[in-house]
C-alpha positions in Angstrom: -44.6 -12.2 21.2 -44.9 -15.9 20.5 -48.5 -15.9 21.8 -49.3 -13.0 19.4 -47.6 -14.7 16.5 -49.5 -17.9 17.2 -52.8 -16.0 17.4 -52.0 -14.2 14.1 -51.3 -17.5 12.4 -54.9 -18.7 13.3 -56.4 -15.3 12.4 -54.7 -15.3 9.0 -56.0 -18.7 8.1 -56.1 -19.0 4.2 -59.7 -20.2 4.3 -60.8 -16.7 5.4 -58.8 -14.7 2.8 -60.8 -15.2 -0.4 -64.1 -14.1 1.4 -62.3 -11.0 2.9 -61.0 -10.1 -0.6 -64.4 -10.5 -2.1 -66.0 -8.4 0.7 -63.5 -5.6 0.1 -64.1 -5.7 -3.7 -67.8 -5.5 -3.3 -67.6 -2.6 -0.9 -65.0 -0.6 -2.8 -65.0 -1.5 -6.5 -68.1 -3.3 -7.6 -71.1 -1.5 -9.3 -73.3 -4.6 -9.2 -76.8 -4.4 -7.8 -76.9 -4.8 -4.0 -79.1 -7.8 -4.0 -76.8 -9.7 -6.5 -73.8 -8.7 -4.3 -75.5 -10.2 -1.3 -76.2 -13.5 -3.1 -72.6 -13.6 -4.5 -71.1 -12.9 -1.1 -73.2 -15.6 0.5 -72.2 -18.1 -2.2 -68.5 -17.1 -1.8 -68.6 -17.4 2.0 -70.3 -20.8 1.9 -68.1 -22.3 -0.8 -64.7 -20.9 0.3 -65.1 -21.0 4.1 -68.2 -22.7 5.6 -68.1 -25.9 3.5 -64.3 -26.3 3.7 -64.5 -26.0 7.5 -67.3 -28.6 7.5 -65.3 -30.9 5.3 -62.3 -30.4 7.6 -64.4 -31.3 10.6 -65.6 -34.5 8.9 -62.0 -35.4 7.9 -60.9 -34.8 11.5 -63.6 -37.1 12.8 -62.4 -39.7 10.4 -58.8 -39.3 11.4 -57.7 -38.1 8.0 -56.4 -34.8 9.4 -55.3 -33.8 12.8 -54.9 -30.0 12.8 -56.4 -27.1 10.9 -52.9 -26.1 9.8 -52.5 -29.5 8.0 -48.8 -29.9 9.1 -48.3 -33.3 7.4 -48.2 -33.4 3.6 -50.5 -36.4 3.2 -53.2 -34.6 5.2 -53.3 -31.8 2.6 -54.3 -33.8 -0.4 -58.0 -34.5 0.3 -58.8 -31.0 1.6 -57.0 -29.3 -1.3 -58.8 -31.5 -3.9 -62.2 -30.8 -2.2 -61.4 -27.0 -2.1 -60.5 -27.0 -5.8 -63.9 -28.6 -6.6 -65.7 -26.0 -4.5 -63.8 -23.3 -6.4 -64.8 -24.7 -9.7 -68.5 -24.7 -8.6 -68.1 -21.1 -7.5 -66.4 -20.0 -10.7 -69.0 -21.7 -12.9 -72.0 -20.8 -10.9 -71.3 -17.5 -9.2 -70.1 -15.4 -12.1 -72.1 -16.5 -15.1 -73.7 -13.0 -15.3 -70.4 -11.7 -16.7 -70.2 -9.0 -14.1 -67.3 -8.4 -11.6 -64.8 -9.9 -14.0 -61.8 -8.9 -11.8 -63.2 -11.0 -8.9 -64.0 -13.8 -11.3 -60.3 -13.9 -12.4 -59.2 -13.6 -8.8 -61.0 -16.9 -8.1 -59.5 -18.5 -11.2 -56.1 -17.5 -9.8 -57.0 -19.0 -6.5 -58.0 -22.2 -8.3 -54.7 -22.3 -10.2 -52.7 -21.8 -7.0 -54.7 -24.4 -5.2 -54.1 -26.9 -8.0 -50.3 -26.2 -7.8 -50.5 -26.7 -4.0 -52.3 -30.0 -4.6 -49.7 -31.2 -7.1 -46.9 -30.3 -4.7 -48.6 -32.3 -2.0 -48.8 -35.3 -4.3 -45.1 -35.1 -4.8 -44.5 -34.6 -1.1 -43.7 -30.9 -1.0 -45.4 -28.7 1.6 -45.7 -25.1 0.4 -47.1 -22.5 2.8 -50.9 -22.1 2.2 -50.9 -19.0 4.5 -48.3 -17.3 2.3 -50.0 -18.5 -0.9 -53.1 -16.7 0.3 -51.2 -13.5 1.1 -49.2 -13.7 -2.1 -52.5 -14.1 -4.1 -54.0 -11.1 -2.3 -51.0 -8.9 -3.1 -51.0 -10.1 -6.7 -54.7 -9.3 -7.1 -54.2 -5.9 -5.4 -51.3 -5.0 -7.7 -53.2 -6.0 -10.9 -56.3 -4.2 -9.7 -54.3 -1.1 -8.9 -52.7 -1.2 -12.4 -56.2 -1.3 -13.8 -58.2 1.2 -11.8 -55.7 2.6 -9.3 -57.4 0.9 -6.4 -56.4 -0.2 -3.8 -53.9 2.6 -2.9 -50.2 2.1 -2.8 -50.4 2.5 1.0 -52.9 -0.3 1.3 -50.7 -2.6 -0.8 -47.7 -1.7 1.4 -49.8 -2.8 4.4 -50.5 -6.1 2.7 -46.7 -6.7 2.3 -46.3 -5.9 6.1 -49.0 -8.5 6.9 -47.3 -11.0 4.6 -44.1 -10.5 6.5 -45.9 -10.9 9.8 -47.6 -14.1 8.6 -44.2 -15.5 7.4 -42.7 -14.7 10.8 -45.6 -16.4 12.6 -45.2 -19.5 10.5 -41.5 -19.6 11.2 -42.0 -19.1 14.9 -44.3 -22.0 15.0 -41.8 -24.1 13.0 -44.6 -24.9 10.6 -42.4 -24.2 7.5 -38.9 -23.7 6.2 -38.0 -20.5 4.3 -38.2 -22.0 0.9 -41.7 -23.3 1.6 -42.8 -19.8 2.6 -41.3 -18.3 -0.6 -42.7 -21.0 -2.8 -46.2 -20.5 -1.4 -46.0 -16.7 -1.7 -44.9 -16.7 -5.3 -47.4 -19.4 -6.2 -50.2 -17.1 -5.1 -48.6 -14.0 -6.5 -47.8 -15.4 -10.0 -51.2 -17.1 -10.3 -52.9 -13.7 -9.8 -50.6 -11.9 -12.2 -51.4 -14.5 -14.8 -55.1 -14.2 -14.5 -55.1 -10.4 -13.8 -53.8 -9.8 -17.3 -57.3 -10.6 -18.6 -59.0 -7.7 -16.8 -56.4 -5.0 -17.3 
């Protein structure tokens, strides 16, 4: 069981979540032209996954970080600041055609949550980035369901199960305390509810 939980912790890496949410949105909700979707998906993948992993690799070579899970608070500051800048570039450059507004506000919510995580790291508090990502996904799903009744209630229930599994995996690895998991979850959730109001 511990092996599975450790594997799940790597699989549910918060770097992958925004791109997966965007992919689901484009496949199930968006009415945008296919070519534009491909370009946006490429931009999202590069700015939220590929470049952050490249930055992490550079920081690891420089000895600034030691693990992809960023277990030490000081290790989180530079990656979070870099990620926030990449999100700003995405928000300003990827959605200036005024289409896919729900996804635009999703990434605004991700930026807000990332900023909170960065501020918390500055004051030496380590919230769970894994749970922040899951909380944000659930928040976006709830607001989108309230707007267009998609995703289904069953799908949202599965997201809650996955959030519980992620919390269990982080606890089993002794990566966080309970309050850090809850703080992370509600940071992501509330950020999406705040921004989701604008596309209801």
